[in-house]
C-alpha positions, 0 to 999 in steps of 0.5 A, a space after each residue: 187264247 186263254 189267259 192261262 196261256 198268256 201266263 205260260 207264254 210270258 212266264 207271268 205271275 198272277 197278281 189277281 183274277 186267278 178265277 178268270 184264267 180260263 177266259 178267252 181273249 182274242 186281241 191285245 195291245 202294248 202301250 205305255 201312253 194311256 191317252 193312245 190306248 183311249 184314242 187308238 185302241 179298239 176291241 182289245 182284251 189284253 193291255 201290256 204296259 210298263 206304266 204302273 199306276 191307277 190310270 192303267 186300270 181306269 183305262 182298261 175299265 173304260 176300254 172293257 179289257 179283261 187283263 193287264 200285263 205289267 212287263 219288265 217285272 213292274 209290281 202293281 201297288 195295293 191300290 192298283 190291285 184293289 181297283 183291278 179286283 173291284 173291276 174284275 180285271 186279271 193282273 199279271 206281271 212278266 219279266 219280259 220286255 214289252 217288245 218280247 212279250 208282245 211278239 211272243 203273244 203274236 206269234 202264238 196267235 193273239 192278234 193286234 185287233 182293229 185300230 180306232 180312227 180319230 
């Protein structure tokens, strides 16, 4: 699925990374606990979260993610946007709740991917 399709499906606003919207992604995860993302997520390219701080971007960088979607109309601060730009990560905001956003992506073909085992 192209990131531009995610924008469409989630009624999202593109905060940064406009030049990368035609990139393909195949897996996503939804989580507010970055420790769980680090511990259990494997090979996901999109992170959906309601947590809005720098740790989200740092986690996405460590996990080689291409896109962060802030759900529930969360608005990233300038420092979050700057770090995402420096890290070549697309940042979106969506008015949808986490459950609804994840469901919309899943039923349209974006998979959950593998779970890393500890």
